[in-house]
Each structure stands twice: as structure tokens, then as C-alpha cells.
All heavy atoms as an XYZ file, in Angstrom:
961
protein
N      24.770     46.904     98.596
C      25.593     46.749     97.440
C      27.121     46.654     97.899
O      27.936     46.175     97.194
C      25.512     47.892     96.426
O      26.072     49.048     96.964
N      27.436     47.158     99.051
C      28.809     47.151     99.540
C      29.541     48.388     99.106
O      30.694     48.466     99.483
N      28.983     49.232     98.262
C      29.618     50.437     97.816
C      29.774     51.378     99.038
O      28.903     51.428     99.893
C      28.869     51.136     96.787
N      30.900     52.111     99.118
C      31.053     53.056    100.261
C      30.001     54.152    100.174
O      29.655     54.581     99.124
C      32.470     53.578    100.063
C      32.952     53.157     98.747
C      32.048     52.056     98.226
N      29.534     54.517    101.336
C      28.508     55.518    101.481
C      29.029     56.763    102.201
O      29.692     56.624    103.289
C      27.290     54.978    102.234
C      26.662     53.843    101.469
C      26.251     56.114    102.492
C      25.539     53.090    102.270
N      28.806     57.918    101.644
C      29.168     59.178    102.314
C      27.886     59.954    102.434
O      27.130     60.130    101.490
C      30.177     59.983    101.442
O      31.360     59.148    101.264
C      30.549     61.286    102.150
N      27.598     60.467    103.632
C      26.427     61.299    103.921
C      26.841     62.662    104.373
O      27.766     62.825    105.181
C      25.647     60.578    104.995
C      24.373     61.340    105.377
S      23.664     60.687    106.882
C      23.640     62.110    107.918
N      26.200     63.670    103.815
C      26.407     65.026    104.281
C      25.088     65.627    104.641
O      24.139     65.625    103.811
C      27.057     65.836    103.173
O      27.211     67.160    103.587
N      24.936     66.054    105.853
C      23.631     66.598    106.342
C      23.581     68.073    106.397
O      24.579     68.817    106.150
N      22.414     68.618    106.778
C      22.229     69.999    106.860
C      23.154     70.648    107.929
O      23.480     71.811    107.830
C      20.757     70.303    107.201
C      19.889     70.119    105.981
C      18.405     70.386    106.341
N      18.158     71.565    107.123
C      17.749     72.687    106.515
N      17.591     72.773    105.226
N      17.500     73.733    107.316
N      23.542     69.878    108.955
C      24.357     70.455    109.979
C      25.665     70.905    109.366
O      26.301     71.852    109.811
C      24.555     69.509    111.145
C      25.055     68.132    110.764
O      24.918     67.791    109.577
O      25.601     67.405    111.624
N      26.109     70.213    108.335
C      27.358     70.588    107.637
C      27.040     71.730    106.647
O      27.744     72.726    106.651
C      27.904     69.383    106.880
S      29.377     69.754    105.948
N      26.065     71.565    105.786
C      25.797     72.498    104.730
C      25.407     73.878    105.213
O      25.609     74.912    104.567
C      24.821     72.039    103.700
O      23.510     71.789    104.331
C      25.325     70.724    103.083
N      24.805     73.951    106.379
C      24.418     75.296    106.976
C      25.569     76.077    107.489
O      25.484     77.208    107.811
C      23.330     75.106    108.115
C      21.954     74.710    107.616
C      21.088     74.461    108.795
C      21.379     75.755    106.741
N      26.775     75.429    107.546
C      27.992     76.185    107.901
C      28.685     76.892    106.705
O      29.640     77.580    106.883
C      28.961     75.175    108.525
C      28.443     74.611    109.800
C      29.452     73.653    110.437
N      28.819     73.172    111.649
C      29.101     71.973    112.215
N      30.018     71.227    111.563
N      28.540     71.623    113.300
N      28.176     76.644    105.526
C      28.783     77.267    104.330
C      27.737     78.052    103.627
O      27.151     77.556    102.643
C      29.383     76.140    103.434
N      27.485     79.259    104.039
C      26.459     80.150    103.394
C      27.111     80.933    102.339
O      28.146     81.551    102.474
C      25.858     81.052    104.454
C      25.107     80.373    105.635
C      24.521     81.482    106.508
C      24.044     79.467    105.089
N      26.445     80.955    101.149
C      26.882     81.791    100.082
C      26.398     83.214    100.413
O      25.236     83.542    100.400
C      26.225     81.266     98.777
C      26.723     81.688     97.423
C      28.201     81.272     97.298
C      25.919     81.124     96.316
N      27.363     84.040    100.747
C      27.022     85.365    101.343
C      27.454     86.499    100.463
O      27.813     86.351     99.283
N      27.454     87.708    101.060
C      27.779     88.950    100.375
C      29.121     88.921     99.637
O      29.293     89.396     98.558
C      27.690     90.095    101.404
C      26.820     89.443    102.489
C      27.057     87.974    102.425
N      30.102     88.351    100.342
C      31.515     88.334     99.715
C      31.472     87.530     98.434
O      31.952     87.958     97.385
C      32.441     87.702    100.706
C      33.877     87.609    100.209
C      34.841     86.961    101.274
N      34.656     85.555    101.340
C      35.479     84.657    100.762
N      36.463     85.062    100.024
N      35.263     83.333    100.867
N      30.820     86.397     98.476
C      30.787     85.517     97.263
C      29.895     86.130     96.171
O      30.174     86.023     95.018
C      30.323     84.073     97.641
C      31.276     83.328     98.547
C      31.172     83.727    100.015
O      30.107     84.196    100.425
O      32.188     83.592    100.667
N      28.841     86.777     96.675
C      27.918     87.481     95.691
C      28.651     88.549     94.876
O      28.525     88.586     93.706
C      26.772     88.069     96.479
C      25.734     88.741     95.656
C      24.629     89.339     96.591
N      23.599     89.909     95.870
C      22.842     90.835     96.345
N      22.949     91.272     97.539
N      21.862     91.361     95.573
N      29.491     89.306     95.540
C      30.221     90.318     94.880
C      31.249     89.765     93.924
O      31.438     90.275     92.827
N      31.911     88.721     94.285
C      32.887     88.099     93.404
C      32.195     87.468     92.226
O      32.792     87.594     91.094
C      33.718     86.973     94.159
C      34.642     87.628     95.186
C      35.371     86.592     95.970
N      36.053     85.623     95.089
C      36.312     84.401     95.386
N      35.914     83.921     96.563
N      36.974     83.593     94.614
N      31.069     86.847     92.338
C      30.371     86.334     91.173
C      29.901     87.406     90.282
O      30.011     87.296     89.047
C      29.157     85.507     91.629
C      29.621     84.159     92.172
C      28.460     83.301     92.649
N      27.710     83.971     93.704
C      26.453     84.009     93.913
N      25.653     83.318     93.097
N      25.879     84.628     94.950
N      29.386     88.533     90.846
C      28.960     89.673     90.017
C      30.085     90.216     89.182
O      29.961     90.544     88.045
C      28.285     90.724     90.934
C      27.601     91.817     90.133
C      26.906     92.826     91.059
N      25.987     92.267     91.982
C      24.773     91.775     91.733
N      24.359     91.820     90.443
N      23.985     91.329     92.686
N      31.263     90.337     89.879
C      32.438     90.918     89.179
C      32.976     90.053     88.055
O      33.524     90.512     87.066
C      33.542     91.138     90.200
N      32.766     88.743     88.165
C      33.307     87.819     87.155
C      32.604     88.013     85.763
O      33.201     87.851     84.755
C      33.226     86.410     87.607
O      31.950     85.851     87.345
N      31.362     88.254     85.839
C      30.589     88.374     84.554
C      30.376     87.075     83.854
O      29.697     87.106     82.708
N      30.798     85.939     84.345
C      30.627     84.654     83.698
C      29.134     84.268     83.639
O      28.373     84.635     84.565
C      31.441     83.591     84.343
N      28.673     83.509     82.660
C      27.318     83.111     82.489
C      26.817     82.341     83.723
O      25.720     82.568     84.223
C      27.132     82.331     81.213
N      27.645     81.399     84.187
C      27.235     80.582     85.359
C      27.108     81.417     86.606
O      26.200     81.256     87.398
C      28.234     79.448     85.570
N      27.988     82.421     86.757
C      27.910     83.299     87.859
C      26.645     84.142     87.818
O      25.956     84.319     88.872
C      29.160     84.224     87.868
N      26.310     84.660     86.621
C      25.058     85.455     86.476
C      23.874     84.618     86.816
O      22.898     85.066     87.431
C      24.962     86.037     85.079
C      25.910     87.156     84.862
C      25.530     87.932     83.521
N      25.335     87.058     82.384
C      26.267     86.637     81.575
N      27.536     87.007     81.776
N      26.018     85.910     80.552
N      23.824     83.350     86.334
C      22.707     82.495     86.553
C      22.461     82.229     88.097
O      21.392     82.235     88.542
C      22.869     81.188     85.866
N      23.624     81.937     88.787
C      23.466     81.717     90.220
C      23.104     82.929     90.954
O      22.444     82.886     92.016
C      24.717     81.069     90.783
O      25.857     81.906     90.608
C      24.945     79.678     90.208
N      23.540     84.103     90.527
C      23.116     85.339     91.111
C      21.614     85.491     91.061
O      20.916     85.849     92.038
C      23.798     86.539     90.486
C      25.189     86.863     90.913
C      25.923     87.914     89.969
C      25.222     87.351     92.374
N      21.062     85.161     89.921
C      19.579     85.213     89.724
C      18.893     84.259     90.684
O      17.797     84.527     91.240
C      19.170     84.917     88.273
N      19.429     83.068     90.913
C      18.858     82.083     91.790
C      18.867     82.544     93.251
O      17.947     82.267     93.982
C      19.564     80.744     91.669
C      19.397     79.931     90.381
C      20.365     78.791     90.315
C      17.920     79.449     90.348
N      19.947     83.144     93.657
C      20.218     83.457     95.064
C      19.915     84.909     95.417
O      20.044     85.288     96.553
C      21.627     83.084     95.455
C      21.865     81.613     95.532
C      22.538     80.995     94.498
C      21.355     80.841     96.588
C      22.678     79.601     94.533
C      21.512     79.511     96.660
C      22.219     78.836     95.631
N      19.537     85.718     94.459
C      19.223     87.096     94.769
C      17.788     87.261     95.191
O      16.981     87.823     94.471
C      19.548     87.954     93.547
C      19.945     89.361     93.933
O      20.098     89.643     95.115
O      20.115     90.219     93.001
N      17.499     86.744     96.370
C      16.176     86.859     96.928
C      16.242     87.537     98.305
O      17.212     87.416     99.009
C      15.588     85.445     97.092
C      15.645     84.598     95.861
C      14.909     83.269     96.012
N      15.183     82.645     97.256
C      15.787     81.453     97.406
N      16.169     80.829     96.341
N      15.919     80.908     98.550
N      15.224     88.241     98.670
C      15.240     88.993     99.962
C      15.614     88.134    101.114
O      16.338     88.530    101.971
C      13.881     89.627    100.015
C      13.360     89.678     98.678
C      13.989     88.529     97.917
N      15.017     86.942    101.139
C      15.288     86.110    102.358
C      16.739     85.645    102.419
O      17.131     85.140    103.547
C      14.285     84.886    102.398
C      14.490     83.935    101.299
C      13.696     84.200    100.059
O      13.237     85.316     99.829
O      13.469     83.288     99.317
N      17.445     85.747    101.392
C      18.856     85.341    101.383
C      19.681     86.197    102.286
O      20.696     85.822    102.801
C      19.446     85.366     99.990
N      19.229     87.418    102.511
C      19.994     88.375    103.237
C      19.373     88.785    104.557
O      19.555     89.831    105.062
C      20.276     89.632    102.322
C      20.671     89.138    100.980
C      19.967     89.164     99.803
C      21.889     88.413    100.650
N      20.651     88.555     98.804
C      21.836     88.126     99.297
C      23.058     88.110    101.393
C      22.926     87.430     98.673
C      24.049     87.430    100.690
C      23.982     87.125     99.361
N      18.542     87.803    105.099
C      17.846     88.004    106.343
C      18.604     87.215    107.429
O      18.415     85.986    107.620
C      16.441     87.485    106.240
C      15.613     87.744    107.463
O      16.116     88.405    108.360
O      14.443     87.335    107.503
N      19.537     87.865    108.187
C      20.314     87.190    109.140
C      19.649     86.284    110.162
O      20.201     85.276    110.564
C      21.124     88.335    109.850
C      21.104     89.444    108.873
C      19.805     89.293    108.129
N      18.370     86.622    110.606
C      17.786     85.695    111.565
C      17.609     84.294    111.116
O      17.437     83.359    111.900
C      16.452     86.414    111.962
C      16.681     87.812    111.638
C      17.614     87.816    110.469
N      17.481     84.072    109.793
C      17.214     82.720    109.259
C      18.354     81.775    109.547
O      18.146     80.613    109.747
C      16.966     82.819    107.760
C      15.624     83.334    107.332
C      15.599     83.356    105.757
C      14.488     82.480    107.838
N      19.602     82.289    109.528
C      20.752     81.402    109.593
C      21.689     81.824    110.746
O      22.848     82.037    110.537
C      21.481     81.298    108.272
C      20.583     80.778    107.187
C      20.132     81.654    106.203
C      20.124     79.478    107.195
C      19.273     81.182    105.226
C      19.297     79.020    106.249
C      18.849     79.836    105.269
O      17.989     79.416    104.291
N      21.170     82.008    111.925
C      21.959     82.290    113.096
C      22.670     83.622    113.039
O      23.792     83.794    113.525
N      22.045     84.623    112.407
C      22.646     85.912    112.357
C      23.607     86.150    111.197
O      24.172     87.174    111.082
N      23.804     85.139    110.365
C      24.740     85.252    109.171
C      23.957     85.472    107.981
O      22.919     84.895    107.766
C      25.583     83.994    109.066
C      26.444     83.807    110.351
C      27.188     82.421    110.242
N      26.176     81.331    110.209
C      26.282     80.250    109.497
N      27.356     80.018    108.826
N      25.356     79.318    109.540
N      24.450     86.354    107.117
C      23.797     86.646    105.849
C      24.232     85.553    104.818
O      25.323     85.139    104.768
C      24.171     88.002    105.335
C      23.520     89.097    106.073
C      23.792     90.426    105.412
O      24.868     90.670    104.893
N      22.823     91.359    105.460
N      23.220     85.238    103.884
C      23.559     84.293    102.878
C      22.576     83.146    102.816
O      21.683     83.070    103.609
N      22.813     82.275    101.857
C      21.959     81.050    101.714
C      22.816     79.871    101.684
O      23.944     79.893    101.092
C      21.175     81.193    100.401
C      19.939     82.059    100.363
C      19.309     82.005     98.993
C      18.897     81.550    101.376
N      22.322     78.744    102.252
C      23.056     77.494    102.120
C      22.964     76.982    100.711
O      22.002     77.175    100.021
C      22.366     76.580    103.154
C      20.991     77.130    103.255
C      21.063     78.628    102.984
N      23.955     76.254    100.299
C      24.009     75.676     98.968
C      24.216     74.159     99.186
O      25.235     73.615     98.939
C      25.108     76.263     98.064
C      24.687     77.649     97.524
C      26.454     76.440     98.761
N      23.130     73.496     99.668
C      23.236     72.077    100.042
C      23.794     71.172     98.964
O      24.725     70.489     99.146
C      21.855     71.588    100.428
C      21.138     72.430    101.497
N      21.684     72.497    102.786
C      20.029     73.179    101.514
C      20.917     73.319    103.532
N      19.900     73.722    102.791
N      23.195     71.227     97.786
C      23.624     70.398     96.684
C      25.041     70.653     96.236
O      25.855     69.801     95.942
C      22.677     70.461     95.456
C      21.277     69.984     95.836
O      21.134     69.175     96.800
O      20.344     70.315     95.156
N      25.385     72.005     96.256
C      26.744     72.297     95.839
C      27.808     71.789     96.842
O      28.901     71.518     96.450
C      26.834     73.860     95.728
N      27.419     71.672     98.065
C      28.358     71.071     99.076
C      28.663     69.594     98.742
O      29.784     69.179     98.891
C      27.779     71.169    100.473
S      27.963     72.746    101.303
N      27.682     68.878     98.296
C      27.889     67.522     97.889
C      28.889     67.432     96.739
O      29.883     66.740     96.776
C      26.578     66.808     97.565
C      26.829     65.413     96.986
C      25.673     66.711     98.808
N      28.681     68.256     95.736
C      29.598     68.280     94.593
C      30.958     68.766     95.050
O      31.969     68.253     94.637
C      29.004     69.122     93.434
C      29.962     69.268     92.320
C      27.693     68.523     92.976
N      30.919     69.770     95.901
C      32.193     70.304     96.497
C      33.010     69.241     97.202
O      34.201     69.165     97.066
N      32.332     68.314     97.929
C      32.988     67.263     98.604
C      33.651     66.332     97.556
O      34.741     65.914     97.763
C      32.041     66.484     99.510
C      32.634     65.203    100.042
C      33.575     65.284    101.102
C      32.425     63.986     99.447
C      34.176     64.113    101.587
C      33.079     62.839     99.940
C      33.900     62.921    100.981
O      34.519     61.810    101.437
N      32.961     65.962     96.504
C      33.407     65.102     95.497
C      34.664     65.679     94.785
O      35.551     64.949     94.420
C      32.347     64.767     94.485
C      31.191     63.959     95.077
C      30.034     63.829     94.053
C      31.670     62.609     95.509
N      34.632     67.010     94.554
C      35.747     67.641     93.801
C      36.941     67.998     94.732
O      38.060     67.933     94.315
C      35.217     68.983     93.200
C      34.222     68.761     92.042
C      33.666     70.105     91.650
C      34.826     67.971     90.901
N      36.641     68.341     95.986
C      37.767     68.762     96.898
C      37.420     68.300     98.276
O      37.090     69.094     99.200
C      37.921     70.274     96.812
N      37.565     66.993     98.549
C      37.233     66.477     99.885
C      38.036     67.035    101.018
O      37.574     66.995    102.171
C      37.479     64.930     99.758
C      38.289     64.755     98.565
C      38.075     65.929     97.652
N      39.152     67.600    100.683
C      39.978     68.249    101.792
C      39.342     69.405    102.459
O      39.715     69.852    103.545
N      38.258     69.982    101.852
C      37.529     71.094    102.505
C      36.510     70.605    103.450
O      35.832     71.425    104.032
C      36.835     71.940    101.362
C      37.734     72.876    100.607
O      38.718     73.328    101.182
N      37.483     73.067     99.359
N      36.379     69.293    103.586
C      35.328     68.732    104.458
C      35.962     67.741    105.454
O      37.061     67.209    105.216
C      34.329     68.018    103.582
C      33.559     68.898    102.630
C      34.136     69.273    101.427
C      32.330     69.458    103.006
C      33.424     70.175    100.618
C      31.680     70.310    102.180
C      32.229     70.672    100.969
N      35.274     67.545    106.560
C      35.792     66.513    107.530
C      34.552     65.767    107.990
O      33.455     66.240    108.065
C      36.387     67.287    108.698
N      34.879     64.505    108.349
C      33.809     63.590    108.822
C      34.409     62.413    109.533
O      35.610     62.302    109.671
N      33.507     61.510    109.894
C      34.043     60.280    110.522
C      33.011     59.159    110.186
O      31.863     59.391    109.853
C      34.211     60.493    111.978
C      32.995     60.749    112.797
C      33.304     60.834    114.239
N      32.161     61.186    114.973
C      32.147     61.899    116.103
N      33.256     62.270    116.657
N      31.017     62.145    116.742
N      33.545     57.943    110.316
C      32.739     56.796    110.100
C      31.821     56.572    111.229
O      32.223     56.578    112.429
C      33.665     55.536    109.942
C      34.480     55.600    108.662
O      33.921     56.075    107.656
O      35.673     55.173    108.703
N      30.521     56.363    110.936
C      29.498     56.186    111.957
C      28.493     55.165    111.449
O      28.423     54.917    110.231
C      28.755     57.479    112.200
S      29.692     58.815    112.834
N      27.688     54.633    112.366
C      26.572     53.874    111.957
C      25.370     54.790    111.679
O      25.093     55.690    112.447
C      26.143     52.820    113.095
C      25.045     51.977    112.555
N      23.741     52.267    112.887
C      25.059     50.828    111.828
C      22.989     51.303    112.325
N      23.755     50.438    111.705
N      24.776     54.617    110.505
C      23.639     55.445    110.124
C      22.460     54.589    109.823
O      22.599     53.534    109.221
C      23.993     56.296    108.827
C      22.813     57.110    108.337
C      25.168     57.187    109.043
N      21.317     54.952    110.321
C      20.062     54.199    110.087
C      18.977     55.149    109.730
O      19.064     56.321    110.063
C      19.688     53.347    111.272
N      17.935     54.660    109.074
C      16.776     55.494    108.777
C      15.651     54.877    109.614
O      15.343     53.743    109.569
C      16.464     55.382    107.264
C      15.165     56.185    106.926
C      17.610     55.905    106.426
N      14.939     55.803    110.294
C      13.902     55.479    111.217
C      12.700     54.949    110.341
O      12.273     55.704    109.411
C      13.420     56.622    112.047
C      12.283     56.366    112.982
C      12.518     55.212    113.917
O      13.508     55.243    114.682
O      11.722     54.276    113.918
N      12.258     53.773    110.649
C      11.136     53.231    109.853
C       9.865     52.869    110.665
O       8.903     52.403    110.044
C      11.664     51.830    109.180
O      12.016     50.935    110.241
C      12.777     52.189    108.168
N       9.896     53.099    111.916
C       8.727     52.700    112.707
C       8.045     53.827    113.505
O       6.886     53.796    113.803
C       9.066     51.589    113.600
O      10.086     51.922    114.524
N       8.724     54.822    113.964
C       8.219     55.855    114.743
C       7.312     56.776    113.988
O       7.747     57.332    112.899
C       9.331     56.709    115.427
O       8.732     57.849    116.075
N       6.059     57.103    114.383
C       5.224     57.987    113.641
C       5.705     59.444    113.713
O       5.433     60.236    112.885
C       3.892     57.844    114.293
C       4.129     57.266    115.600
C       5.375     56.438    115.546
N       6.534     59.701    114.746
C       7.045     61.104    114.868
C       8.326     61.360    113.987
O       8.533     62.493    113.604
C       7.369     61.415    116.386
C       6.205     61.443    117.301
C       6.601     61.598    118.718
C       5.176     62.523    116.892
N       9.120     60.373    113.833
C      10.389     60.557    113.163
C      10.543     59.631    111.938
O      11.672     59.437    111.445
C      11.548     60.305    114.133
O      11.486     58.960    114.646
C      11.571     61.350    115.228
N       9.481     59.107    111.381
C       9.542     58.268    110.227
C      10.352     58.894    109.099
O      10.109     59.997    108.708
C       8.083     57.916    109.753
C       7.971     56.963    108.582
C       8.461     55.565    109.019
C       6.550     56.886    108.116
N      11.300     58.165    108.608
C      12.185     58.642    107.559
C      13.345     59.430    107.982
O      14.194     59.810    107.139
N      13.520     59.745    109.260
C      14.603     60.543    109.759
C      15.917     59.739    109.684
O      15.902     58.520    110.030
C      14.351     60.939    111.172
C      15.432     61.823    111.759
C      15.143     62.279    113.127
O      13.991     62.279    113.582
N      16.181     62.810    113.852
N      16.989     60.344    109.270
C      18.260     59.724    109.310
C      18.859     59.879    110.658
O      18.945     60.998    111.187
C      19.166     60.346    108.200
O      18.527     60.317    106.961
C      20.549     59.667    108.155
N      19.293     58.824    111.275
C      19.804     58.759    112.582
C      21.285     58.408    112.552
O      21.643     57.324    112.047
C      19.033     57.867    113.494
C      19.612     57.886    114.896
C      17.591     58.199    113.527
N      22.167     59.292    113.031
C      23.581     59.046    113.050
C      24.038     58.749    114.465
O      23.776     59.541    115.341
C      24.380     60.287    112.548
C      25.908     60.053    112.589
C      23.917     60.679    111.097
N      24.638     57.604    114.666
C      25.181     57.191    115.983
C      26.662     57.725    116.038
O      27.608     57.042    115.782
C      25.162     55.693    116.146
C      25.567     55.230    117.519
O      25.840     56.160    118.423
O      25.675     54.016    117.734
N      26.764     59.058    116.403
C      28.064     59.735    116.444
C      28.998     59.053    117.438
O      30.207     59.121    117.271
C      27.841     61.210    116.793
C      27.293     62.035    115.729
C      26.009     62.448    115.677
C      27.903     62.434    114.515
N      25.821     63.179    114.538
C      27.008     63.239    113.806
C      29.200     62.351    114.040
C      27.311     63.780    112.612
C      29.521     62.905    112.791
C      28.571     63.637    112.097
N      28.499     58.426    118.458
C      29.347     57.965    119.599
C      29.354     56.493    119.738
O      29.957     56.015    120.716
C      28.896     58.644    120.895
C      28.884     60.109    120.779
N      30.058     60.914    120.694
C      27.868     60.996    120.765
C      29.732     62.193    120.579
N      28.400     62.312    120.611
N      28.816     55.756    118.783
C      28.906     54.328    118.809
C      28.173     53.669    120.006
O      28.534     52.650    120.480
N      27.115     54.275    120.454
C      26.390     53.818    121.639
C      25.368     52.745    121.316
O      24.929     52.037    122.273
C      25.712     54.965    122.298
C      26.664     55.966    122.890
C      25.896     57.056    123.671
N      26.851     57.992    124.227
C      26.687     59.263    124.309
N      25.574     59.837    123.886
N      27.614     60.040    124.796
N      24.981     52.582    120.081
C      23.930     51.660    119.844
C      24.366     50.297    119.196
O      23.532     49.451    118.838
C      22.862     52.340    118.872
C      22.325     53.516    119.540
N      21.444     53.508    120.572
C      22.591     54.889    119.289
C      21.169     54.740    120.956
N      21.848     55.553    120.178
N      25.656     50.170    119.063
C      26.213     48.848    118.683
C      26.248     48.528    117.214
O      26.811     47.504    116.842
N      25.709     49.348    116.347
C      25.791     49.056    114.920
C      27.183     49.380    114.384
O      27.818     50.406    114.805
N      27.710     48.599    113.512
C      29.000     48.948    112.945
C      28.898     50.134    112.017
O      27.928     50.409    111.403
C      29.297     47.703    112.086
C      27.967     47.155    111.738
C      27.057     47.457    112.877
N      30.019     50.937    111.938
C      30.015     52.071    111.023
C      29.706     51.583    109.580
O      30.206     50.651    109.113
C      31.481     52.572    111.076
C      31.919     52.155    112.444
C      31.295     50.789    112.637
N      28.752     52.283    109.023
C      28.363     51.902    107.575
C      28.314     53.104    106.663
O      27.933     52.966    105.463
C      26.986     51.231    107.614
C      25.872     52.110    108.143
O      26.139     53.256    108.618
N      24.651     51.598    108.192
N      28.841     54.304    107.141
C      28.892     55.433    106.299
C      29.936     56.459    106.805
O      30.090     56.568    108.032
C      27.544     56.117    106.213
N      30.530     57.139    105.928
C      31.313     58.304    106.312
C      30.412     59.488    106.440
O      29.725     59.794    105.425
C      32.397     58.670    105.272
C      33.130     59.952    105.405
C      33.935     59.953    106.759
C      34.018     60.235    104.285
N      30.228     60.062    107.566
C      29.314     61.142    107.831
C      30.109     62.440    107.831
O      30.902     62.653    108.720
C      28.520     60.990    109.122
C      27.505     62.158    109.297
C      27.755     59.692    109.089
N      29.890     63.297    106.846
C      30.556     64.580    106.734
C      29.864     65.543    107.634
O      28.624     65.811    107.466
C      30.578     65.097    105.294
C      31.206     66.458    105.151
C      31.247     64.117    104.347
N      30.565     66.050    108.634
C      29.939     66.889    109.651
C      30.448     68.276    109.715
O      29.987     69.166    110.401
N      31.555     68.562    108.963
C      32.172     69.900    109.018
C      32.680     70.316    107.659
O      33.030     69.448    106.854
C      33.276     69.895    110.015
C      33.568     71.354    110.506
O      32.868     72.266    110.145
O      34.606     71.503    111.224
N      32.721     71.574    107.371
C      33.246     72.086    106.151
C      34.167     73.300    106.439
O      33.854     74.095    107.308
C      32.103     72.486    105.226
C      31.133     73.560    105.886
C      32.553     73.062    103.869
N      35.223     73.367    105.646
C      36.075     74.558    105.728
C      35.384     75.544    104.775
O      35.620     75.495    103.535
C      37.471     74.271    105.271
C      38.395     75.452    105.241
N      38.637     76.122    104.059
C      39.026     76.064    106.201
C      39.492     77.144    104.309
N      39.679     77.128    105.627
N      34.467     76.316    105.295
C      33.574     77.144    104.517
C      34.306     78.080    103.537
O      33.946     78.107    102.356
C      32.602     77.943    105.395
N      35.293     78.729    103.959
C      36.029     79.687    103.063
C      36.639     78.918    101.919
O      36.489     79.377    100.741
C      37.097     80.491    103.860
O      36.456     81.117    104.988
C      37.788     81.464    102.972
N      37.303     77.800    102.182
C      37.899     77.047    101.093
C      36.859     76.553    100.099
O      37.040     76.630     98.909
N      35.785     75.991    100.620
C      34.735     75.460     99.762
C      34.111     76.583     98.950
O      33.942     76.443     97.731
C      33.648     74.743    100.594
C      32.290     74.650     99.883
C      32.228     73.807     98.781
C      31.234     75.370    100.272
C      30.996     73.715     98.088
C      29.995     75.222     99.617
C      29.951     74.418     98.517
N      33.752     77.708     99.589
C      33.118     78.818     98.837
C      34.051     79.450     97.843
O      33.610     79.822     96.741
C      32.530     79.840     99.889
C      31.388     79.354    100.703
C      31.039     80.297    101.859
C      30.131     79.074     99.852
N      35.312     79.543     98.186
C      36.205     80.089     97.220
C      36.342     79.226     95.983
O      36.353     79.688     94.878
C      37.618     80.243     97.837
C      37.739     81.436     98.821
O      36.811     82.288     98.788
O      38.747     81.542     99.536
N      36.362     77.915     96.181
C      36.443     76.985     95.104
C      35.169     77.077     94.228
O      35.136     77.039     93.050
C      36.667     75.537     95.639
C      36.940     74.551     94.489
O      37.698     74.927     93.582
O      36.429     73.424     94.625
N      34.013     77.100     94.975
C      32.668     77.194     94.260
C      32.641     78.430     93.363
O      32.289     78.375     92.201
C      31.537     77.217     95.271
C      30.178     77.392     94.715
C      29.792     76.181     93.792
C      29.156     77.529     95.828
N      32.989     79.570     93.947
C      32.957     80.866     93.183
C      33.941     80.812     92.062
O      33.632     81.250     90.905
C      33.157     82.040     94.092
C      33.380     83.349     93.305
C      32.024     82.181     95.123
N      35.124     80.251     92.296
C      36.109     80.204     91.185
C      35.538     79.334     90.010
O      35.698     79.702     88.824
C      37.406     79.532     91.662
N      34.893     78.286     90.329
C      34.321     77.389     89.262
C      33.192     78.040     88.560
O      33.046     77.939     87.331
C      33.903     76.046     89.851
C      35.073     75.198     90.265
C      34.674     73.918     91.032
N      35.774     73.205     91.555
C      36.481     72.368     90.893
N      36.295     72.078     89.658
N      37.573     71.745     91.495
N      32.331     78.769     89.283
C      31.242     79.502     88.680
C      31.659     80.682     87.897
O      30.936     81.195     87.022
C      30.247     79.954     89.722
C      29.419     78.839     90.442
C      28.648     79.403     91.611
C      28.558     78.057     89.541
N      32.867     81.208     88.094
C      33.299     82.371     87.495
C      34.124     82.119     86.202
O      34.710     83.019     85.604
C      34.137     83.208     88.478
O      33.351     83.563     89.583
N      34.225     80.868     85.830
C      34.982     80.517     84.597
C      34.158     80.766     83.357
O      33.011     80.628     83.343
C      35.481     79.066     84.697
C      36.500     78.847     85.714
C      36.981     77.462     85.640
N      37.795     77.165     86.833
C      37.935     75.945     87.374
N      37.345     74.944     86.853
N      38.645     75.786     88.377
């Protein structure tokens, strides 16, 4: 279609875990949206550090996408060529990002690879606490 494409993968969203600090702030706000998200994320596995590299909390993948749309300054990325594997039986459907331009395809997407987690999470909690 020619529309600009922005991609955000798990490598980015796993850097912004909704953790104990944000949990406490949502609980204190008393807002309906904050209570609802507490119910969603108040699961034992959310607070199991081995799951996410020793950090407590849960990733909020979809909220990162919305967070990027509302406050792109909390995220960083670069233009890359992105393709979807369509022939390998081992990686069929895998999104492949050519981070270093080695495969000759022109950049066709902005790939968001980093997040300022504190800024994003502060904004998320503020919005949920209204």
C-alpha cells in the first residue's frame, strides 16, 4: 500500500515490565481502569523473576504499541529491511529484521528496538489511573 510500517518486537517489549512499583501506584489510584489491570496482572507468575531475566513483573506487549503511538519519544528504532520467512519449515512465519543491511533489501519498516521503560510505564500508569 505504500503506508509507512512500524514494527515493535518482543525484544523491545520485554524491556518494559509492569512491576511492583507500577502495581503499587495503580492500587493507590483507585481508578476503575487501574483496578481492572491489577486483576489482569495479579498472577503468581507475574512476580517470578526467573521468567524475565531476574526482574519482577509482566511485559505489556500490546500496551507498548499503543504507548509508541501516544508518546513515540519513549521509544527508539531505526529503518531496516523486514521480511517474513515463507519457505523454511523451521522458521515459517518468522519476522526477520536485517539490522545491518547485509542482505541488500531496502529499508521497508521502522523497527522499534528500545524503550525508555520508566517513561513509558509512568505514562501508562498515569493513563490507567485517571
